[in-house]
C-alpha positions as CSV (number, residue, x, y, z in Angstrom):
1,M,-59.6,222.6,183.8
2,K,-61.2,224.6,181.1
3,E,-61.9,224.3,177.6
4,S,-59.3,225.8,174.9
5,Y,-57.9,225.4,171.5
6,R,-56.8,222.1,172.3
7,V,-59.2,221.0,175.0
8,E,-62.7,220.0,174.6
9,L,-64.9,218.8,177.6
10,K,-67.9,216.9,177.5
11,Q,-70.2,215.6,180.1
12,K,-71.1,212.2,178.3
13,L,-70.4,210.7,174.8
14,T,-72.8,212.7,172.1
15,D,-73.4,212.4,168.8
16,S,-70.9,215.5,168.0
17,L,-67.9,213.3,169.0
18,E,-66.8,212.9,165.3
19,K,-67.0,216.4,164.2
20,E,-64.7,217.5,167.2
21,V,-62.3,214.8,166.4
22,V,-62.4,215.8,162.5
23,A,-61.8,219.6,163.9
24,F,-58.5,218.5,165.9
25,L,-57.3,216.2,163.0
26,N,-57.7,219.1,160.8
27,S,-55.8,221.7,163.4
28,R,-52.2,222.2,163.6
29,E,-51.5,220.7,166.9
30,G,-54.4,218.2,167.4
31,G,-56.2,218.1,171.0
32,I,-57.8,216.4,173.8
33,I,-61.3,215.5,174.4
34,Y,-62.5,214.8,177.9
35,I,-65.7,212.8,178.5
36,G,-67.2,212.6,182.2
37,I,-66.3,216.4,182.7
38,D,-68.8,219.3,182.8
39,D,-68.4,222.8,181.3
40,N,-67.1,224.2,184.6
41,G,-64.2,221.8,184.5
42,E,-65.8,219.5,187.3
43,A,-65.1,215.8,187.1
44,I,-68.5,214.0,187.2
45,G,-67.3,210.6,185.9
46,I,-68.8,208.0,183.4
47,E,-70.1,204.6,183.9
48,N,-69.3,201.6,181.7
49,S,-66.0,203.1,180.5
50,D,-64.9,199.8,178.6
51,T,-68.1,199.6,176.7
52,I,-67.9,203.6,176.0
53,Q,-64.1,203.4,174.7
54,L,-65.2,200.5,172.4
55,Q,-68.1,202.6,171.1
56,I,-65.8,205.5,170.5
57,K,-63.1,203.7,168.6
58,D,-65.8,202.0,166.5
59,R,-67.3,205.2,165.6
60,L,-64.0,207.2,164.7
61,R,-63.0,204.1,162.7
62,N,-66.3,203.8,160.5
63,N,-67.5,207.6,160.3
64,I,-64.3,209.7,159.4
65,Q,-62.5,209.8,156.2
66,P,-59.5,209.5,155.6
67,T,-59.0,206.8,158.0
68,C,-57.8,208.2,161.5
69,M,-56.8,204.7,162.9
70,G,-53.3,205.4,164.6
71,L,-54.1,209.1,165.0
72,F,-55.9,208.9,168.4
73,D,-55.5,207.3,171.8
74,I,-58.4,206.5,174.4
75,I,-57.3,206.4,178.1
76,E,-59.1,206.0,181.1
77,E,-58.0,208.7,183.8
78,E,-59.0,209.4,187.6
79,I,-59.7,213.0,188.2
80,N,-61.1,213.9,191.8
81,D,-62.0,210.0,192.3
82,K,-63.9,210.2,189.2
83,D,-63.2,207.9,186.1
84,V,-63.3,210.1,183.1
85,I,-62.1,209.2,179.5
86,K,-59.3,211.2,177.7
87,I,-59.0,211.2,173.8
88,I,-55.9,212.2,172.6
89,V,-56.1,213.1,168.9
90,A,-53.0,214.2,166.7
91,S,-52.8,216.5,163.9
92,G,-53.7,214.3,160.7
93,P,-51.0,214.0,157.9
94,E,-53.9,213.7,154.9
95,K,-56.0,217.0,155.6
96,P,-58.8,217.7,155.2
97,Y,-60.4,215.0,157.4
98,Y,-64.5,214.9,157.0
99,L,-67.4,213.1,158.2
100,K,-68.0,210.1,155.9
101,K,-72.0,210.8,155.4
102,Q,-71.4,214.5,154.4
103,G,-68.2,214.0,152.5
104,M,-65.5,216.5,151.8
105,S,-67.9,219.4,152.0
106,E,-68.7,222.4,154.3
107,K,-71.0,220.3,156.3
108,G,-68.3,217.5,156.5
109,C,-65.3,219.5,157.3
110,Y,-64.4,221.3,160.5
111,L,-61.6,223.1,162.1
112,R,-61.2,223.9,165.8
113,I,-61.3,227.5,166.2
114,G,-60.9,228.8,169.8
115,T,-63.2,226.5,171.8
116,A,-65.6,225.4,169.1
117,A,-65.6,223.3,165.9
118,E,-66.3,225.4,163.0
119,P,-67.4,224.5,159.5
120,M,-64.7,224.9,156.9
121,T,-65.2,226.8,153.8
122,N,-64.8,225.4,150.3
123,R,-61.8,227.5,149.5
124,M,-60.0,226.2,152.8
125,I,-61.1,222.7,151.9
126,G,-59.6,223.2,148.4
127,N,-56.3,224.4,149.7
128,L,-55.9,221.6,152.3
129,F,-56.7,219.1,149.8
130,A,-54.1,220.5,147.5
131,R,-51.4,220.1,150.0
132,R,-52.6,216.6,151.0
133,T,-49.6,214.1,151.4
134,R,-49.7,212.0,148.4
135,N,-46.7,210.0,148.9
136,S,-47.9,208.2,152.3
137,I,-46.8,204.7,152.1
138,G,-50.3,203.8,152.8
139,R,-51.1,204.8,149.4
140,I,-47.7,203.5,147.8
141,R,-48.7,200.0,146.1
142,S,-46.1,197.3,147.0
143,N,-44.0,195.9,144.2
144,Q,-44.8,192.7,145.4
145,Q,-48.2,191.3,145.9
146,K,-47.5,187.7,147.2
147,L,-46.9,188.4,150.7
148,K,-47.0,186.6,153.8
149,F,-47.4,187.6,157.5
150,E,-46.9,184.9,159.8
151,Q,-44.4,186.9,161.9
152,L,-47.0,189.8,162.4
153,R,-49.5,187.3,163.2
154,I,-47.3,185.6,166.0
155,Y,-46.6,189.2,167.3
156,Y,-50.3,189.7,167.9
157,E,-51.2,186.6,169.2
158,E,-48.2,187.1,172.1
159,S,-50.0,190.2,172.8
160,G,-53.2,188.5,173.4
161,K,-54.8,189.7,170.0
162,K,-55.6,187.9,166.8
163,L,-55.7,188.7,163.1
164,N,-58.8,188.0,161.5
165,S,-59.4,187.2,157.9
166,K,-59.9,191.2,157.2
167,F,-56.8,192.2,159.0
168,A,-55.0,193.8,156.0
169,E,-57.9,196.2,155.5
170,N,-58.5,196.8,159.1
171,L,-54.5,197.5,159.7
172,G,-54.4,199.9,156.8
173,L,-52.4,197.4,154.6
174,Q,-54.2,198.0,151.4
175,T,-54.6,200.8,148.9
176,E,-57.7,202.1,148.0
177,D,-58.1,199.7,145.0
178,G,-57.4,196.7,147.7
179,A,-53.9,195.9,146.7
180,Y,-51.2,195.6,149.2
181,N,-49.3,198.9,149.9
182,Y,-46.0,199.7,151.2
183,V,-46.7,199.4,154.8
184,A,-47.7,195.8,154.1
185,F,-44.4,195.4,152.4
186,L,-42.5,196.3,155.7
187,M,-44.7,194.1,157.9
188,S,-44.5,191.1,155.7
189,D,-42.0,188.1,156.5
190,I,-40.0,188.8,153.5
191,N,-38.8,192.3,152.3
192,S,-35.9,194.4,150.9
193,V,-35.5,196.6,154.0
194,S,-32.7,196.5,156.2
195,I,-31.7,198.4,159.3
196,K,-28.1,199.0,160.1
197,V,-26.3,199.0,163.3
198,A,-22.8,200.0,162.9
199,K,-20.1,200.2,165.7
200,Y,-17.0,202.4,165.6
201,K,-13.5,202.5,167.4
202,G,-13.1,206.0,168.3
203,K,-15.2,209.2,168.0
204,T,-15.4,209.1,164.1
205,R,-16.4,207.0,161.2
206,V,-13.0,206.0,160.3
207,N,-12.6,202.7,162.1
208,L,-15.5,200.6,161.6
209,V,-15.4,197.5,163.7
210,E,-18.8,196.0,163.6
211,N,-21.8,196.2,160.8
212,N,-25.0,194.5,161.6
213,E,-27.9,194.3,159.4
214,Y,-31.4,193.8,160.9
215,G,-34.2,193.3,158.3
216,Y,-35.4,191.6,155.2
217,C,-38.2,190.5,157.6
218,S,-41.1,192.2,159.2
219,I,-40.1,195.3,160.6
220,I,-41.5,194.2,163.8
221,K,-38.9,191.6,164.3
222,A,-36.3,193.9,162.9
223,T,-37.3,196.7,165.4
224,K,-37.1,193.9,168.2
225,Q,-33.7,192.9,166.8
226,V,-32.4,196.5,167.0
227,L,-33.8,196.7,170.6
228,D,-31.7,193.5,171.6
229,K,-28.8,194.6,170.0
230,I,-28.6,198.2,171.6
231,D,-29.5,196.6,174.9
232,L,-26.5,194.4,174.7
233,E,-24.3,197.3,174.0
234,N,-25.8,199.4,176.9
235,K,-23.7,197.6,179.7
236,T,-23.3,198.6,183.1
237,R,-20.0,200.4,183.7
238,S,-18.1,201.0,186.8
239,R,-15.7,203.9,187.6
240,I,-13.5,203.5,190.7
241,T,-12.6,206.6,192.5
242,S,-10.6,206.9,196.0
243,K,-13.8,207.0,198.0
244,E,-16.4,204.9,196.0
245,R,-17.4,203.0,193.0
246,I,-20.1,204.3,190.7
247,D,-21.9,202.1,188.6
248,T,-23.5,203.6,185.6
249,R,-25.5,202.5,182.4
250,V,-24.0,203.8,179.2
251,W,-27.3,205.3,178.0
252,N,-30.6,206.0,179.8
253,A,-32.2,202.6,178.7
254,I,-35.8,204.1,178.7
255,A,-34.8,207.1,176.5
256,I,-32.9,204.9,174.1
257,R,-35.7,202.7,173.8
258,E,-38.1,205.4,173.0
259,A,-35.5,207.0,170.6
260,I,-35.1,203.6,168.7
261,I,-38.8,203.2,168.4
262,N,-39.5,207.1,167.5
263,A,-37.0,206.6,164.7
264,I,-38.4,203.5,163.2
265,V,-41.9,204.4,163.6
266,H,-41.7,208.2,162.2
267,N,-39.0,207.0,159.4
268,D,-39.9,208.2,155.8
269,Y,-39.9,205.0,154.0
270,S,-41.2,206.5,150.6
271,N,-37.6,206.6,149.2
272,E,-36.8,203.2,150.9
273,V,-34.4,204.6,153.4
274,A,-34.3,202.7,156.6
275,P,-33.1,204.5,159.8
276,K,-29.6,203.7,161.0
277,F,-27.9,203.4,164.4
278,E,-24.1,204.2,165.3
279,I,-22.5,203.7,168.3
280,F,-19.1,205.6,169.0
281,D,-16.6,205.7,172.0
282,D,-18.7,208.8,173.3
283,R,-22.0,208.8,171.9
284,I,-24.8,206.9,170.1
285,E,-26.3,208.3,166.8
286,I,-29.9,207.6,165.6
287,T,-30.8,208.8,162.4
288,S,-34.3,208.7,160.6
289,A,-35.0,209.9,157.1
290,G,-37.7,212.7,156.9
291,S,-37.5,216.3,158.2
292,L,-40.2,217.7,160.5
293,S,-43.8,218.1,159.3
294,E,-44.2,221.8,157.6
295,T,-47.1,222.1,160.1
296,L,-44.9,221.2,163.3
297,S,-42.4,223.5,164.7
298,Q,-39.5,222.4,166.8
299,E,-40.9,223.9,169.9
300,E,-44.3,221.9,169.4
301,F,-42.0,218.9,168.7
302,F,-40.4,219.2,172.0
303,D,-43.7,219.8,173.6
304,G,-45.0,216.2,172.5
305,F,-47.3,217.3,169.8
306,S,-47.8,214.5,167.3
307,I,-48.4,214.4,163.7
308,P,-47.4,210.8,162.9
309,R,-45.8,210.4,159.6
310,N,-46.8,206.6,159.3
311,Q,-50.1,206.4,161.1
312,E,-50.7,202.5,160.2
313,I,-47.2,201.6,161.6
314,M,-47.9,203.8,164.7
315,R,-51.2,201.9,165.1
316,I,-49.7,198.3,164.7
317,F,-46.7,199.4,167.2
318,K,-49.4,200.5,169.4
319,D,-51.6,197.3,169.2
320,L,-48.4,195.3,170.1
321,E,-47.7,197.6,173.0
322,L,-44.2,198.8,171.8
323,V,-45.3,202.6,171.9
324,E,-47.3,204.1,174.7
325,H,-49.9,206.9,173.8
326,L,-49.4,209.4,171.4
327,G,-46.9,212.3,172.0
328,S,-45.3,210.4,175.0
329,G,-41.9,209.5,173.3
330,I,-40.3,212.7,172.9
331,P,-41.1,214.1,176.6
332,R,-40.0,210.8,178.1
333,I,-36.7,211.3,176.3
334,L,-36.1,214.6,177.2
335,Q,-36.4,213.4,181.1
336,A,-32.9,212.0,180.3
337,Y,-31.3,214.3,177.5
338,P,-31.4,217.9,176.4
339,R,-33.1,219.5,173.4
340,E,-29.3,220.0,172.1
341,C,-29.1,216.2,171.4
342,F,-31.5,216.6,168.5
343,K,-30.4,218.0,165.2
344,F,-32.8,218.9,162.4
345,S,-32.0,219.1,158.5
346,E,-34.0,219.3,155.6
347,N,-34.0,215.4,154.9
348,F,-33.1,214.0,158.3
349,L,-33.5,213.9,161.9
350,R,-30.5,212.8,164.0
351,M,-30.4,212.4,167.8
352,S,-27.1,212.0,169.4
353,F,-27.0,210.8,172.9
354,P,-23.7,211.0,174.8
355,N,-22.4,208.0,176.8
356,A,-22.5,208.4,180.4
357,W,-18.6,207.6,180.4
358,D,-16.3,208.5,177.7
359,L,-15.2,204.8,176.8
360,S,-11.9,206.0,175.5
361,E,-10.8,206.7,179.2
362,D,-10.1,203.1,179.8
363,E,-7.7,203.7,182.6
364,E,-10.7,204.7,184.8
365,M,-13.0,202.2,183.5
366,Q,-13.9,198.6,184.2
367,T,-16.8,196.9,182.7
368,A,-19.3,195.5,184.9
369,T,-20.9,192.0,184.3
370,P,-24.1,192.7,182.2
371,Q,-27.2,192.4,184.6
372,V,-30.2,190.5,184.1
373,E,-33.0,192.5,182.7
374,A,-36.6,192.3,181.8
375,P,-37.2,191.0,178.4
376,V,-36.9,193.7,175.7
377,E,-40.1,192.5,174.0
378,A,-42.0,193.7,177.1
379,P,-43.4,197.2,176.6
380,V,-41.2,199.8,177.8
381,E,-39.8,197.9,180.9
382,A,-37.3,199.7,183.2
383,P,-34.2,197.4,183.2
384,V,-32.7,196.3,186.6
385,E,-29.2,197.6,187.1
386,A,-26.5,196.9,189.3
387,P,-26.7,198.5,192.6
388,V,-25.7,202.1,193.2
389,E,-23.8,202.3,196.5
390,A,-24.5,205.5,198.4
391,P,-21.1,207.1,199.9
392,V,-19.8,205.7,202.8
393,G,-19.7,209.1,204.6
394,N,-23.2,208.8,206.0
395,S,-23.8,205.6,208.1
396,N,-27.5,205.7,207.5
397,L,-27.3,205.7,203.8
398,H,-24.2,203.2,203.6
399,N,-26.2,200.1,203.1
400,I,-29.2,201.4,200.6
401,N,-28.5,199.8,197.2
402,L,-31.0,201.1,194.4
403,N,-31.8,199.5,191.2
404,N,-32.9,201.5,187.9
405,T,-36.4,201.6,188.8
406,E,-35.8,202.6,192.5
407,L,-33.5,205.3,191.3
408,T,-35.9,206.6,188.4
409,I,-38.7,206.6,191.3
410,L,-36.4,208.6,193.8
411,T,-35.3,211.0,191.1
412,S,-38.8,211.8,189.8
413,I,-40.2,212.3,193.4
414,S,-37.3,214.7,194.1
415,L,-38.8,217.0,191.7
416,G,-42.3,216.9,193.4
417,E,-44.7,214.5,194.8
418,K,-46.0,211.8,192.4
419,G,-48.9,209.5,192.1
420,R,-48.7,206.0,191.1
421,K,-50.1,206.7,187.5
422,E,-47.5,209.5,187.2
423,L,-44.6,207.4,188.2
424,L,-45.9,204.4,186.1
425,E,-46.0,206.9,183.0
426,I,-42.3,208.0,183.7
427,L,-41.0,204.5,184.1
428,G,-42.7,203.4,180.8
429,Y,-45.0,200.8,182.3
430,S,-48.3,200.4,180.9
431,E,-49.6,199.0,184.0
432,K,-48.6,198.2,187.5
433,T,-45.9,195.6,187.7
434,G,-44.0,193.4,190.3
435,N,-41.0,195.6,189.7
436,F,-42.9,198.7,190.5
437,K,-44.7,197.2,193.5
438,K,-41.0,195.7,195.0
439,A,-39.4,199.5,194.4
440,I,-42.2,201.2,196.2
441,V,-42.0,198.6,199.0
442,Y,-38.4,198.8,199.2
443,L,-38.1,202.7,199.2
444,I,-40.7,202.9,201.9
445,S,-39.3,200.2,203.9
446,K,-35.9,202.2,204.0
447,N,-37.6,205.4,204.9
448,I,-36.7,206.9,201.6
449,I,-40.1,207.7,200.5
450,E,-43.4,208.4,202.3
451,L,-47.0,208.4,201.7
452,T,-48.9,211.8,201.3
453,I,-52.1,210.3,203.0
454,P,-50.6,207.5,205.3
455,D,-54.1,207.1,206.9
456,K,-55.8,206.2,203.6
457,P,-53.0,204.1,201.6
458,N,-55.4,203.0,198.8
459,S,-56.8,206.3,198.3
460,R,-57.0,207.5,194.7
461,L,-55.5,210.5,195.7
462,Q,-52.5,209.0,197.2
463,K,-48.9,210.5,196.4
464,Y,-45.4,209.9,197.4
465,R,-42.8,212.1,198.5
466,L,-39.1,212.1,199.8
467,T,-38.5,211.9,203.6
468,E,-35.6,213.8,205.0
469,K,-33.6,210.7,204.4
470,G,-34.5,210.3,201.1
471,K,-33.6,214.1,200.5
472,A,-30.0,213.5,201.9
473,L,-29.7,210.4,199.7
474,Q,-30.6,212.4,196.6
475,K,-28.2,214.9,197.2
476,Q,-25.3,212.4,198.0
477,L,-26.0,210.7,194.9
478,K,-26.0,213.7,192.8
479,K,-22.4,214.4,194.1
C-alpha cells in the first residue's frame, strides 16, 4: 500500500488528522486515511481501537466547519494480522471546509494535492465559497416548527441508541439560528412528503392497477414501508422446462434494497419532490430527483466515489444501520446489474432493473409460495429463497439445494478466493450472522468450498475457494 492522491497513511493518531480530513472534504473525490500503517505501507497496528475511533469522531465533529457529520465513516480492518483504522472521507457538498480554530482562511482551508494537504489560497477559498450549495435541506427552514419525533426516537431505541435532549442539534436538524430545518421536517412524525409505489399491467404506464402512497410520517418509517412493499412484490417465480424447474426471485434482493435506499437518501428534496417506484411486467423503475453533482463524473459515480447530497439523512440512516459505509451502495448494485440500468438526466436519476423473468410470459411461469425471509428492518440482510435444484445430469450434484445466501457466496467465490469480511460485505451483513455461519458450514459439508488454510481454520488470513465439485456446480447453475 502506498500514499496517493486519495490515500493517506499514518502510523498513529496525530494532531494533523483534521487537516487531512479537511483536504479530502475539499477535494473532488474525497479520500481514505489509514491509521496504523507506516510510510512504507506496512501495517504496524494500533491498540485501543474503540477508544481511538471515539476520539476521531469527536474531533471531526467539533473541529471542522461546516459540519462533516455524515461525510465520513470509521471502520476497523485487519491487515497482515494487525488491527488498523480506516477513515473514509467523502467529497463535501459545502466547500470550502476549514479548521474551526483557524476559520475560513489560508491557515484553515486545505486541499489534497499529490500526497499532501496543501493550504488553499484566498482566491481558491473565495471561488469555492461562491459555488457553495445554498439550497441544502439542512439550511432550509421548515415551514412548521411544532414538530414531534416519537417515531425517530423509537427507531433509535430499536437500534440500541438513545436520543438525548440535544438530538436535534447533534443530528443536524436545526438551522444556524436554531430553528428546525427541512431535514427535521422529513424526520418528524407528521409531514407532507409522500413516496409513491405504482404498479402497472404491461410494459407501459397506460394501465395503472395499483397506486400506493407511503408517507406523511417520518421518512424512516416511509422507507421501511417501501422496502416491505417491494419485498412483497419480489416473489420467487418458477419456470418449468422439460428437464428441470428453475426458481428465481424477480429482482436481486440486495441490489434492489440498495437502490431503494440510495434513491431516498440522495433525493433532492429542496423542490419537495419525493422519489418514486414503478413496477412493470418486465422491470422496476426507481426515479429520484436531482442530477449528479457537477464535481462528480459518471465514471466516478460507478466507481463508488461519494458526495452525499443530504449528509444529515445519510448520517441518520447510518446510525439506524439502513446503509453501510460511504460509497458501498452503487458497487453492490453493479454486482447484479450493469451500468446500462442507470439513466442520468438534467434533473433526475432513474434506475431500471429488468425482471429475471418477463411476467407477460404467463404460459411458462408459475408463482411459487413466498418464502420466509429475514425482517426487512434488519440491515441489508440477504433473504432466504426457494432451493435451487442442480440439474439431474450429475448424480453428485443432484441433491444439492442452495438458498440465496449460499448462492451468493458460491457466485462470489467463483470469481476468486474470498475472506470472511469480503463475503460479509458482498452479502450486505454488517457482522457475522447465523445465516452466514450456516451457509459456510453447509457449503463446506457438501464439499463445494474449502479453506485455503485448512490447518489453521481460525487464521485471520483464512479465505474460501471452490472445490472441483463447486466449480462443476457453478457451471451447471450458469447453464
